[in-house]
C-alpha positions as CSV (number, residue, x, y, z in Angstrom):
1,M,-37.1,9.1,-19.5
2,R,-39.5,7.7,-22.6
3,L,-39.1,3.7,-23.6
4,G,-39.6,2.4,-27.0
5,F,-37.8,0.8,-29.6
6,V,-36.4,1.5,-32.9
7,S,-38.7,0.5,-36.0
8,V,-39.3,1.7,-39.6
9,P,-42.7,3.5,-39.6
10,E,-45.8,0.6,-40.2
11,E,-48.7,1.4,-39.0
12,Q,-48.8,-2.2,-37.3
13,K,-45.9,-2.2,-35.2
14,I,-46.8,1.6,-34.5
15,K,-50.1,0.0,-33.1
16,F,-48.3,-2.6,-31.3
17,A,-46.1,0.2,-29.6
18,G,-49.5,2.2,-28.6
19,E,-50.9,-1.5,-26.9
20,A,-48.0,-2.7,-25.4
21,G,-47.3,0.1,-23.0
22,F,-44.3,2.0,-25.0
23,D,-44.4,6.1,-25.3
24,G,-42.7,6.3,-28.6
25,I,-40.7,4.8,-31.3
26,E,-37.1,5.6,-33.2
27,V,-38.9,5.8,-36.7
28,N,-36.2,4.5,-38.7
29,L,-36.2,5.8,-43.0
30,G,-33.9,5.9,-45.7
31,R,-32.7,3.7,-48.3
32,W,-31.6,0.8,-46.4
33,C,-35.6,0.3,-45.2
34,G,-36.6,-0.1,-48.8
35,A,-38.4,1.7,-51.3
36,N,-41.4,2.6,-48.8
37,F,-39.4,3.9,-46.0
38,D,-37.6,6.6,-48.1
39,V,-36.7,10.4,-46.3
40,T,-39.7,12.1,-47.6
41,A,-42.3,14.9,-46.5
42,E,-44.7,12.1,-47.5
43,N,-43.1,9.5,-46.0
44,G,-43.1,11.7,-42.8
45,R,-47.2,13.4,-42.3
46,R,-48.1,9.4,-42.7
47,T,-46.0,9.2,-39.9
48,K,-47.3,11.3,-38.2
49,G,-50.7,10.1,-38.8
50,F,-50.1,6.3,-37.3
51,L,-48.0,7.8,-34.5
52,D,-51.6,9.9,-33.6
53,K,-53.6,7.3,-34.4
54,H,-52.3,5.4,-31.8
55,G,-50.8,7.6,-29.4
56,V,-47.2,7.2,-30.0
57,K,-44.4,9.7,-30.1
58,A,-41.5,9.8,-32.3
59,L,-38.4,9.4,-30.2
60,T,-35.9,10.6,-32.8
61,V,-35.5,10.3,-36.5
62,A,-32.8,8.1,-38.1
63,L,-31.5,7.7,-40.9
64,A,-30.7,4.6,-42.0
65,E,-28.0,5.0,-45.0
66,D,-25.0,6.4,-45.6
67,Y,-25.1,9.4,-46.7
68,T,-21.6,9.3,-48.1
69,T,-23.3,7.8,-51.3
70,D,-24.6,11.4,-52.6
71,P,-22.5,14.4,-53.5
72,N,-23.7,16.4,-51.3
73,P,-24.4,14.9,-47.6
74,A,-26.4,17.7,-46.7
75,D,-29.3,17.6,-49.1
76,R,-30.0,13.6,-47.2
77,M,-29.4,16.0,-44.0
78,K,-31.9,18.4,-44.8
79,K,-34.2,15.9,-45.9
80,I,-34.2,14.1,-42.8
81,M,-34.5,17.5,-40.4
82,E,-37.6,18.3,-42.6
83,V,-39.2,14.7,-41.1
84,A,-38.0,15.7,-38.0
85,K,-39.9,19.1,-38.0
86,I,-42.9,16.8,-39.8
87,L,-42.5,14.6,-36.5
88,D,-42.5,16.6,-34.5
89,T,-38.8,15.5,-32.3
90,P,-35.9,17.7,-31.5
91,L,-33.4,14.7,-32.6
92,V,-31.8,13.2,-35.7
93,T,-30.1,9.8,-35.1
94,V,-27.4,8.8,-37.8
95,N,-23.7,7.1,-38.3
96,A,-20.8,9.5,-38.5
97,W,-20.4,8.0,-41.8
98,I,-16.9,8.1,-43.5
99,P,-16.0,7.3,-47.3
100,R,-13.7,4.1,-47.3
101,G,-10.4,3.8,-47.8
102,L,-9.2,7.1,-46.4
103,K,-6.1,8.4,-43.9
104,V,-7.0,8.7,-40.1
105,E,-6.8,12.3,-40.7
106,E,-8.7,12.2,-44.2
107,K,-11.3,11.2,-42.0
108,F,-11.4,13.4,-39.5
109,A,-11.0,16.0,-42.1
110,Y,-14.3,15.5,-44.0
111,Y,-15.9,14.8,-40.8
112,K,-14.7,18.4,-39.7
113,K,-16.4,19.4,-43.1
114,T,-19.4,17.1,-43.1
115,W,-20.1,17.5,-39.7
116,G,-19.4,20.9,-39.4
117,E,-22.3,22.1,-42.4
118,F,-24.7,19.5,-40.1
119,A,-23.9,21.4,-36.8
120,R,-24.8,24.5,-38.7
121,M,-28.4,23.2,-40.6
122,A,-28.9,21.7,-37.0
123,E,-28.7,25.0,-35.2
124,G,-30.3,26.9,-37.8
125,Q,-33.3,24.4,-37.0
126,G,-33.1,24.5,-33.1
127,L,-32.8,20.3,-33.4
128,R,-30.2,18.3,-32.3
129,I,-28.2,15.5,-34.2
130,A,-26.9,12.2,-32.3
131,I,-24.4,9.8,-33.6
132,E,-24.2,6.5,-32.8
133,N,-21.6,4.2,-32.4
134,C,-22.0,1.3,-34.1
135,P,-18.6,0.9,-35.8
136,H,-19.4,-0.9,-38.8
137,D,-16.4,-1.9,-39.7
138,G,-15.2,1.5,-39.9
139,G,-17.2,2.7,-41.6
140,N,-18.5,5.0,-38.9
141,L,-15.5,7.7,-37.4
142,G,-18.1,7.8,-34.2
143,N,-17.2,4.3,-32.6
144,C,-15.4,4.8,-30.1
145,P,-14.0,7.6,-26.8
146,R,-11.0,8.4,-28.4
147,S,-12.4,9.7,-31.5
148,F,-15.8,10.8,-29.8
149,R,-13.0,13.5,-27.8
150,R,-11.7,14.5,-31.4
151,M,-15.0,14.9,-33.4
152,F,-16.4,17.0,-30.3
153,E,-12.9,19.4,-30.5
154,L,-13.1,19.3,-34.4
155,V,-16.7,20.4,-34.1
156,P,-17.4,21.8,-30.6
157,S,-21.3,22.5,-31.4
158,A,-23.8,21.2,-29.1
159,A,-25.9,20.6,-31.6
160,I,-23.7,17.5,-32.2
161,G,-24.2,14.9,-29.6
162,L,-24.3,10.9,-29.3
163,E,-27.1,7.8,-29.1
164,F,-24.8,6.0,-27.0
165,D,-25.1,2.1,-27.6
166,P,-23.7,0.0,-24.9
167,S,-23.2,-2.4,-27.0
168,H,-20.8,-1.8,-29.3
169,F,-18.9,-1.9,-26.8
170,I,-18.8,-4.9,-24.8
171,F,-18.0,-6.7,-28.3
172,Q,-15.1,-4.0,-28.3
173,F,-14.3,-4.6,-24.5
174,M,-14.1,-1.4,-23.9
175,D,-15.7,0.3,-20.8
176,Y,-19.3,1.1,-21.2
177,A,-19.7,3.2,-18.0
178,A,-16.7,5.0,-18.2
179,A,-17.7,6.5,-21.8
180,I,-21.2,7.3,-20.1
181,R,-19.8,9.3,-17.0
182,E,-17.2,11.4,-19.4
183,F,-19.7,12.2,-22.6
184,G,-22.7,12.0,-20.3
185,S,-24.1,16.0,-21.4
186,R,-23.0,14.8,-25.2
187,I,-25.8,11.7,-25.0
188,Y,-28.7,13.1,-26.2
189,A,-30.3,9.7,-26.9
190,F,-29.8,6.3,-25.7
191,H,-30.0,3.2,-27.6
192,A,-30.8,-0.6,-25.4
193,K,-28.7,-3.5,-26.6
194,D,-27.3,-6.4,-24.8
195,T,-24.0,-8.4,-26.4
196,Q,-23.9,-12.0,-25.1
197,I,-19.8,-13.0,-25.5
198,L,-20.2,-16.6,-26.6
199,C,-17.3,-17.5,-24.0
200,D,-16.5,-21.7,-25.9
201,Q,-16.9,-20.2,-29.3
202,L,-14.1,-17.9,-28.5
203,N,-11.8,-20.2,-27.1
204,A,-12.4,-22.2,-30.1
205,I,-11.5,-19.5,-32.5
206,G,-9.8,-16.6,-31.3
207,L,-11.1,-12.8,-31.2
208,N,-10.3,-12.8,-35.7
209,G,-12.6,-16.4,-35.4
210,D,-15.1,-14.5,-37.0
211,R,-13.5,-12.8,-39.5
212,Y,-11.8,-15.4,-40.5
213,L,-14.3,-18.4,-40.2
214,S,-17.7,-16.9,-40.1
215,E,-18.4,-18.5,-36.7
216,P,-19.2,-15.4,-34.3
217,W,-18.2,-15.3,-30.6
218,W,-20.8,-12.7,-29.7
219,R,-24.1,-12.0,-30.2
220,F,-26.2,-8.9,-30.2
221,R,-29.3,-9.4,-27.2
222,M,-32.1,-7.9,-25.7
223,P,-31.5,-5.9,-22.6
224,G,-30.9,-8.8,-19.5
225,Y,-30.2,-11.4,-21.7
226,G,-26.2,-10.5,-22.8
227,D,-23.3,-9.5,-20.4
228,A,-24.3,-5.6,-19.8
229,N,-25.0,-4.9,-16.4
230,W,-27.6,-2.3,-16.4
231,K,-27.7,-1.9,-13.2
232,T,-24.1,0.0,-13.3
233,I,-25.4,1.3,-16.6
234,F,-28.7,3.0,-15.4
235,T,-26.3,4.4,-12.2
236,A,-24.1,5.9,-15.1
237,L,-26.7,7.6,-16.4
238,S,-28.5,8.9,-13.0
239,D,-24.7,10.5,-12.1
240,V,-24.6,12.2,-15.8
241,K,-28.4,13.1,-15.2
242,Y,-29.0,12.1,-18.2
243,D,-32.9,12.1,-18.7
244,G,-33.2,11.7,-22.7
245,D,-35.5,8.2,-24.1
246,I,-34.1,4.7,-23.3
247,I,-34.6,3.3,-27.4
248,I,-34.0,-0.7,-27.6
249,E,-32.7,-1.8,-30.6
250,H,-34.0,-5.2,-31.3
251,E,-31.6,-7.5,-32.8
252,D,-31.5,-10.5,-30.9
253,P,-32.2,-13.8,-32.5
254,T,-33.5,-15.9,-29.6
255,Y,-36.5,-13.8,-28.8
256,E,-37.5,-12.3,-32.4
257,G,-40.0,-9.9,-33.6
258,D,-42.6,-8.6,-30.7
259,E,-42.0,-11.2,-28.2
260,G,-38.3,-9.7,-28.0
261,L,-39.8,-6.3,-27.2
262,R,-42.0,-7.6,-24.5
263,R,-38.8,-8.9,-23.2
264,G,-37.2,-5.8,-23.0
265,Y,-40.0,-3.7,-22.2
266,K,-40.3,-6.0,-19.3
267,Y,-36.7,-6.0,-17.7
268,L,-36.4,-2.3,-18.3
269,K,-38.9,-0.7,-17.0
270,Q,-37.7,-1.4,-13.3
271,F,-34.6,1.0,-14.0
272,I,-37.9,3.4,-15.6
273,L,-39.8,5.6,-13.1
């Protein structure tokens, strides 16, 4: 296992990664990252230069945008695959975005058509695509075990798998260890992020309080600072013989910036040989 974190490919962050002992980064590219981080071969080559200079690897390259805004989503996937080749990583990570307003079966029909094409592209390039399981308020079809089962049935290609993130299971009160064991052979990357349930707040406002009162009853944390049982997580990963990368996704509001990443590194190293 290699240990890294999600980051836009700024040289300062890549330099920090090398100095702090991280093996690599998940290279975050796309419109949501800003104009300087669009998915282009030029940005890929510049990023590769930074990575090589500081002895850091590209663990994955992430498409940080909703591809459904394009008339042809395959165009965006083709571009990110080209960048993955430049960065010498076999793995692309992205959400399974679905256009808003569709009925359930329409969502799966869209997925079958779009991701069937993605799978053929990945197979042709010798790449794999891992779906991160953030629900995005229903925008990402790949957010729960029932969806995973149906998605892998509709597009059975081994080129398609998961970038599993246990933090999203915690605030949805789902069993992350059971999911790791069920889908272990399709977990191609792992986001190390924790979630803390704010019990007093939950008791005061209920499950829907953060929607109607704008007062969240949970928050993302660095691994070891929330409610995830990381011994159980790594035991489950070991049981399914997961040998991919562990990638911190830093969204902890308490320990911002590099301090949070250092804390996450220190905590996770006890589980990584």
